[in-house]
C-alpha positions as CSV (number, residue, x, y, z in Angstrom):
1,X,-119.4,4.5,-85.1
2,X,-118.9,7.9,-86.9
3,X,-121.6,9.4,-89.1
4,X,-121.7,12.7,-90.8
5,X,-124.6,15.2,-90.4
6,X,-125.6,14.4,-93.9
7,X,-125.9,10.7,-93.2
8,X,-127.9,11.5,-90.0
9,X,-130.3,13.6,-92.1
10,X,-130.6,11.0,-94.9
11,X,-130.8,7.7,-92.8
12,X,-132.0,8.5,-89.3
13,X,-133.8,5.2,-88.9
14,X,-130.6,3.1,-89.6
15,X,-128.7,5.2,-87.1
16,X,-131.3,5.0,-84.4
17,X,-131.4,1.2,-84.9
18,X,-127.7,1.2,-84.2
19,X,-128.2,3.2,-81.0
20,X,-131.0,0.9,-79.9
21,X,-128.6,-2.0,-80.3
22,X,-126.3,-0.4,-77.8
23,X,-123.8,1.3,-80.1
24,X,-122.6,4.9,-79.5
25,X,-122.7,7.2,-82.5
26,X,-120.4,10.2,-83.0
27,X,-121.9,12.8,-85.3
28,X,-119.3,14.7,-87.3
29,X,-119.5,17.9,-89.3
30,X,-116.7,18.5,-91.8
31,X,-114.6,15.8,-90.1
32,X,-114.8,17.2,-86.6
33,X,-116.8,15.5,-83.8
34,X,-120.0,17.5,-83.1
35,X,-122.2,15.4,-80.9
36,X,-122.6,11.9,-79.5
37,X,-125.7,9.8,-79.5
38,X,-125.8,7.1,-76.8
39,X,-128.5,4.7,-75.6
40,X,-130.7,6.3,-72.9
41,X,-130.1,3.4,-70.5
42,X,-126.5,4.5,-70.2
43,X,-127.5,8.1,-69.5
44,X,-130.0,7.0,-66.8
45,X,-127.4,4.9,-65.1
46,X,-124.9,7.7,-65.1
47,X,-127.5,10.1,-63.6
48,X,-128.4,7.6,-61.0
49,X,-124.8,7.4,-59.9
50,X,-124.5,11.1,-59.3
51,X,-125.9,12.1,-55.9
52,X,-127.0,15.7,-56.8
53,X,-127.2,15.4,-60.6
54,X,-129.7,18.3,-61.1
55,X,-128.6,20.6,-58.3
56,X,-124.9,19.7,-58.4
57,X,-123.9,23.4,-58.7
58,X,-125.5,24.1,-55.3
59,X,-124.0,21.0,-53.5
60,X,-121.0,22.9,-52.1
61,X,-122.8,26.2,-51.6
62,X,-123.0,27.5,-48.1
63,X,-126.7,28.6,-48.5
64,X,-128.1,25.4,-50.0
65,X,-131.0,25.3,-47.6
66,X,-132.8,28.2,-49.1
67,X,-132.0,28.2,-52.8
68,X,-135.3,29.9,-53.8
69,X,-134.5,33.0,-51.7
70,X,-130.9,33.1,-53.1
71,X,-132.1,33.0,-56.7
72,X,-134.7,35.7,-56.0
73,X,-132.0,37.9,-54.5
74,X,-129.7,37.3,-57.5
75,X,-132.5,38.2,-60.0
76,X,-133.5,41.3,-58.1
77,X,-130.6,43.3,-59.6
78,X,-128.8,46.3,-58.2
79,X,-130.4,48.5,-55.5
80,X,-129.3,52.1,-55.8
């Protein structure tokens, strides 16, 4: 179902009811898709399928044992 940002602002309850019933809502602004509202149960199942959903960017990194030290080093900045 597509709704405009104006419809979302005017009738949020009706739209949330649609999402609760399992429907995906695409929010449009001036005819272009802007966002998608999906039931949270779908999001939780997608996250459960991903092995490293939060730290996925570190999964292939060669120093993934000591992420805290690497981040501190990156934040330290240049040493002249």
